[in-house]
C-alpha positions as CSV (number, residue, x, y, z in Angstrom):
1,X,-1.7,-8.1,1.1
2,X,-4.7,-9.7,2.9
3,X,-4.0,-11.6,6.1
4,X,-5.4,-14.7,4.5
5,X,-3.2,-14.4,1.5
6,X,-0.1,-15.0,3.7
7,X,-1.4,-18.5,4.3
8,X,-1.6,-19.4,0.6
9,X,1.1,-20.9,-1.6
10,X,3.6,-18.4,-2.8
11,X,2.6,-18.4,-6.5
12,X,-1.1,-17.9,-5.7
13,X,-0.4,-15.3,-3.1
14,X,1.7,-13.3,-5.6
15,X,-1.3,-13.2,-7.9
16,X,-3.6,-11.8,-5.2
17,X,-1.3,-9.5,-3.3
18,X,-2.5,-6.0,-2.1
19,X,-2.8,-3.4,-4.8
20,X,-1.0,-5.9,-6.9
21,X,2.8,-5.7,-7.2
22,X,2.3,-3.6,-10.3
23,X,0.3,-0.9,-8.5
24,X,2.4,-0.8,-5.4
25,X,5.5,-0.2,-7.5
26,X,3.7,2.4,-9.6
27,X,2.4,4.3,-6.5
28,X,5.9,4.5,-4.8
29,X,7.5,5.6,-8.1
30,X,5.0,8.4,-8.6
31,X,5.3,9.5,-4.9
32,X,8.9,10.4,-5.5
33,X,7.8,13.1,-8.0
34,X,5.8,14.9,-5.3
35,X,8.8,15.8,-3.2
36,X,10.5,19.2,-3.0
37,X,13.7,19.6,-5.0
38,X,16.1,19.3,-2.0
39,X,14.6,15.9,-1.1
40,X,13.7,14.8,-4.6
41,X,17.3,14.7,-5.7
42,X,17.9,11.9,-3.1
43,X,14.8,9.9,-3.8
44,X,15.2,10.2,-7.6
45,X,18.7,8.8,-7.3
46,X,17.3,5.7,-5.6
47,X,13.9,5.6,-7.3
48,X,14.6,2.1,-8.7
49,X,15.2,0.7,-5.2
50,X,12.2,2.5,-3.6
51,X,10.1,1.2,-6.5
52,X,11.3,-2.4,-6.3
53,X,11.2,-2.5,-2.5
54,X,7.6,-1.4,-2.5
55,X,6.5,-5.0,-2.4
56,X,8.8,-6.2,0.3
57,X,6.2,-6.2,3.1
58,X,4.1,-8.6,1.1
59,X,7.0,-10.9,0.6
60,X,7.8,-10.8,4.3
61,X,4.5,-12.5,5.0
62,X,6.1,-15.8,3.9
63,X,8.8,-15.6,6.6
64,X,7.4,-13.4,9.3
65,X,4.1,-14.4,11.1
66,X,3.8,-11.0,12.6
67,X,3.8,-9.2,9.2
68,X,0.2,-10.0,8.0
69,X,-1.7,-7.8,10.5
70,X,0.3,-4.8,9.6
71,X,-1.6,-4.6,6.3
72,X,-5.2,-4.2,7.4
73,X,-7.7,-3.3,10.2
74,X,-11.2,-4.9,10.5
75,X,-13.2,-1.9,11.7
76,X,-16.4,-3.9,11.7
77,X,-15.0,-6.1,14.5
78,X,-15.1,-3.2,16.9
79,X,-18.2,-2.1,18.8
80,X,-20.8,-2.2,16.0
81,X,-18.2,-1.2,13.5
82,X,-17.8,2.3,14.9
83,X,-14.3,3.5,14.1
84,X,-14.5,6.2,16.7
85,X,-14.8,3.6,19.4
86,X,-11.1,2.5,18.8
87,X,-8.5,4.5,20.8
88,X,-6.1,6.2,18.4
89,X,-3.0,5.6,20.4
90,X,-1.6,2.1,20.7
91,X,-1.1,2.4,24.5
92,X,-4.7,3.4,25.0
93,X,-6.0,0.7,22.6
94,X,-4.1,-1.9,24.6
95,X,-5.8,-0.7,27.8
96,X,-9.3,-1.2,26.2
97,X,-8.5,-4.4,24.2
98,X,-6.0,-7.1,24.6
99,X,-3.0,-6.9,22.3
100,X,-3.8,-10.3,20.9
101,X,-7.2,-9.0,19.9
102,X,-5.8,-5.9,18.3
103,X,-3.4,-7.9,16.2
104,X,-6.1,-10.3,15.2
105,X,-8.2,-7.5,13.9
106,X,-5.2,-5.7,12.2
107,X,-2.9,-2.9,13.2
108,X,-2.2,-0.9,10.0
109,X,-2.7,2.7,11.4
110,X,-0.3,1.9,14.3
111,X,2.1,0.2,11.9
112,X,2.2,3.4,9.7
113,X,3.1,5.4,12.8
114,X,5.8,3.0,13.8
115,X,7.4,2.9,10.3
116,X,7.2,6.7,10.1
117,X,9.2,6.9,13.4
118,X,11.8,4.5,12.0
119,X,12.1,6.7,8.9
120,X,12.6,9.8,11.0
121,X,15.4,8.0,12.9
122,X,17.0,6.8,9.6
123,X,17.1,10.4,8.3
124,X,18.6,11.6,11.6
125,X,21.3,8.9,11.4
126,X,21.8,9.4,7.7
127,X,21.6,5.6,7.2
128,X,21.1,5.1,3.5
129,X,19.8,1.5,3.7
130,X,17.4,2.3,6.4
131,X,16.0,5.4,4.7
132,X,15.3,3.4,1.5
133,X,13.9,0.4,3.4
134,X,11.6,2.4,5.7
135,X,10.5,4.7,2.8
136,X,9.5,1.7,0.7
137,X,7.7,0.0,3.6
138,X,5.9,3.2,4.6
139,X,4.7,3.6,1.0
140,X,3.4,0.1,1.0
141,X,1.4,0.4,4.3
142,X,0.0,3.8,3.3
143,X,-1.1,2.4,0.0
144,X,-2.8,-0.6,1.6
145,X,-4.6,1.8,4.0
146,X,-6.2,3.5,1.0
147,X,-7.9,0.3,-0.1
148,X,-11.4,0.0,1.3
149,X,-11.3,-3.8,1.5
150,X,-8.3,-3.5,3.9
151,X,-10.7,-2.1,6.5
152,X,-13.3,-4.9,6.8
153,X,-13.5,-8.6,7.8
154,X,-15.4,-9.1,4.5
155,X,-12.1,-8.4,2.8
156,X,-12.7,-10.8,-0.1
157,X,-16.5,-10.8,-0.3
158,X,-16.6,-14.1,1.5
159,X,-19.6,-13.1,3.6
160,X,-21.6,-11.7,0.6
161,X,-21.0,-14.3,-2.1
162,X,-18.4,-12.1,-3.8
163,X,-15.3,-14.2,-3.5
164,X,-12.5,-12.7,-5.5
165,X,-13.5,-9.1,-5.3
166,X,-10.3,-8.3,-3.3
167,X,-7.9,-8.9,-6.2
168,X,-10.5,-7.6,-8.6
169,X,-10.6,-4.1,-7.1
170,X,-7.0,-3.6,-6.2
171,X,-5.1,-5.7,-8.8
172,X,-7.2,-6.4,-11.9
173,X,-8.5,-2.8,-12.3
174,X,-5.2,-0.9,-11.8
175,X,-3.4,-3.3,-14.2
176,X,-6.1,-2.7,-16.8
177,X,-6.7,1.1,-16.4
178,X,-3.7,2.7,-14.7
179,X,-2.4,4.0,-18.0
180,X,-5.6,6.1,-18.3
181,X,-5.1,7.6,-14.8
182,X,-3.7,11.0,-14.0
183,X,-1.1,10.2,-11.4
184,X,0.5,13.6,-11.3
185,X,-0.9,14.7,-7.9
186,X,1.0,17.9,-7.0
187,X,3.5,18.5,-4.3
188,X,3.9,16.8,-0.9
189,X,2.8,18.8,2.2
190,X,4.0,18.6,5.8
191,X,1.8,16.4,8.0
192,X,1.5,17.6,11.6
193,X,0.2,14.3,13.0
194,X,1.1,11.2,11.1
195,X,-1.0,9.0,13.4
196,X,-4.1,11.1,13.0
197,X,-3.6,11.1,9.3
198,X,-3.3,7.3,9.2
199,X,-6.6,7.0,11.0
200,X,-8.2,9.5,8.6
201,X,-7.1,7.4,5.7
202,X,-8.6,4.3,7.2
203,X,-11.8,6.1,7.9
204,X,-12.0,7.3,4.3
205,X,-11.4,3.8,3.0
206,X,-13.9,2.2,5.3
207,X,-16.6,4.7,4.2
208,X,-16.2,3.2,0.7
209,X,-16.6,-0.5,1.6
210,X,-20.4,-0.6,1.2
211,X,-20.1,0.9,-2.3
212,X,-17.3,-1.4,-3.4
213,X,-19.5,-4.4,-2.5
214,X,-22.9,-3.1,-3.5
215,X,-21.9,-1.9,-7.0
216,X,-20.3,-5.2,-7.9
217,X,-23.2,-7.2,-6.4
218,X,-25.7,-5.2,-8.5
219,X,-23.6,-5.5,-11.6
220,X,-23.4,-9.3,-11.2
221,X,-27.2,-9.5,-11.2
222,X,-27.4,-7.5,-14.5
223,X,-24.4,-8.7,-16.5
224,X,-24.7,-11.9,-18.5
225,X,-23.3,-14.7,-16.3
226,X,-21.4,-16.3,-19.2
227,X,-19.5,-13.1,-19.9
228,X,-18.4,-12.2,-16.3
229,X,-15.3,-14.4,-16.3
230,X,-12.4,-14.8,-18.6
231,X,-8.7,-15.7,-18.6
232,X,-5.5,-13.6,-18.7
233,X,-1.9,-14.6,-18.8
234,X,0.2,-13.4,-15.8
235,X,3.8,-14.4,-15.4
236,X,3.3,-17.0,-18.2
237,X,0.4,-18.5,-16.2
238,X,-3.1,-18.6,-17.5
239,X,-5.3,-17.2,-14.7
240,X,-9.1,-17.3,-14.4
241,X,-10.3,-13.8,-13.6
242,X,-13.0,-11.2,-14.4
243,X,-13.5,-10.6,-18.1
244,X,-12.3,-7.3,-19.7
245,X,-16.0,-6.3,-20.4
246,X,-17.1,-7.0,-16.8
247,X,-14.0,-5.2,-15.4
248,X,-14.7,-2.2,-17.7
249,X,-18.3,-1.9,-16.5
250,X,-17.4,-2.2,-12.8
251,X,-14.7,0.4,-13.2
252,X,-17.2,2.7,-14.9
253,X,-19.8,2.3,-12.2
254,X,-17.4,3.2,-9.4
255,X,-16.9,6.6,-11.1
256,X,-13.2,6.9,-10.6
257,X,-12.9,5.4,-7.1
258,X,-9.7,3.4,-7.8
259,X,-8.0,6.3,-9.5
260,X,-9.0,8.6,-6.6
261,X,-7.6,6.2,-4.0
262,X,-4.4,5.7,-5.9
263,X,-3.9,9.5,-6.3
264,X,-4.5,10.1,-2.6
265,X,-2.0,7.4,-1.7
266,X,0.7,8.8,-3.9
267,X,0.4,12.3,-2.4
268,X,0.1,11.0,1.1
269,X,3.2,8.8,0.7
270,X,5.2,11.7,-0.6
271,X,3.9,13.9,2.3
272,X,4.9,11.3,4.9
273,X,8.4,11.0,3.4
274,X,8.8,14.8,3.4
275,X,7.4,15.1,6.9
276,X,9.8,12.5,8.3
277,X,12.7,14.4,6.8
278,X,11.5,17.7,8.3
279,X,10.9,16.0,11.7
280,X,14.5,14.7,11.5
281,X,15.8,18.3,11.2
282,X,16.0,18.4,7.4
283,X,19.4,16.8,7.3
284,X,21.7,17.4,4.3
285,X,22.0,14.0,2.7
286,X,25.4,13.2,1.2
287,X,24.1,11.9,-2.1
288,X,26.4,13.7,-4.5
289,X,28.2,11.4,-6.8
290,X,32.0,11.9,-6.9
291,X,33.0,13.5,-10.2
292,X,35.2,10.6,-11.2
293,X,32.7,7.9,-10.0
294,X,31.5,5.7,-12.9
295,X,27.9,4.7,-13.6
296,X,29.0,1.1,-12.9
297,X,30.0,2.0,-9.4
298,X,26.6,3.4,-8.6
299,X,24.8,0.4,-10.1
300,X,26.9,-1.9,-8.1
301,X,26.0,0.0,-5.0
302,X,22.3,-0.3,-5.9
303,X,22.5,-4.0,-6.4
304,X,24.1,-4.4,-3.0
305,X,21.3,-2.5,-1.4
306,X,18.7,-4.6,-3.2
307,X,20.3,-7.8,-1.8
308,X,18.0,-9.7,0.6
309,X,20.7,-10.0,3.2
310,X,20.9,-6.2,3.5
311,X,17.2,-6.0,4.6
312,X,16.0,-9.0,6.6
């Protein structure tokens, strides 16, 4: 979710949230299938929870003023937009910049590292609720980091006359085309340095910002103005958005960029989950259902974990 979205009314914010609620859930769900068998059995048992909880960080924006900066980083606000000018480690970054400045420009790579550490601890402690919560949160932040517009101050095209491109790229397109995507991405792999990988993801995303904006700007000049916008029904609300034809053309000109970033986020999320488990010592998770336990008992447990009071 963009930092400005947190300041909007809840209904409007839900329409514009990062990757869209649909895509965030889809990404976390598919990440479960990247895991090795010994870990997949645990995640598959709780796949519904990890899928549903994928959007919790966006929801927390309404109640936690510190949440919003965890979803982005404005690289172009640092030293002529040079990502290499930013110290990788939080302690060193605070020595070079004031913490208030860092938070104003976004802290997503450091938040990924922090959430990863929390997940490692949750695995070591074998705390079911914490494993599910931090897995879902980590998936969300990693997915956000794969979005180019989460790495620039021009996150919604407000400086280039492209207001609305944020939700266009990360919500409208996935909702329209995800069924065409190949989201089977192979197996998770161990990550030696989660923090370095978080910065690599941000760098990859930032390198695509210029294309995200330039392609749409060129298309807007060529495409008939009266056919660029349309209406769709979302949550029983008629919403003005980009037309199907315009969305199709933009998607075509990006040559698979959205699918590529979704695929990359799915594999990385699975890899971060797997690596956290390895770094925790590969604990055996007591997830076997008792032979006489009923399906209703498991579903009741899931509903309890889904409860808001369990998480906030």
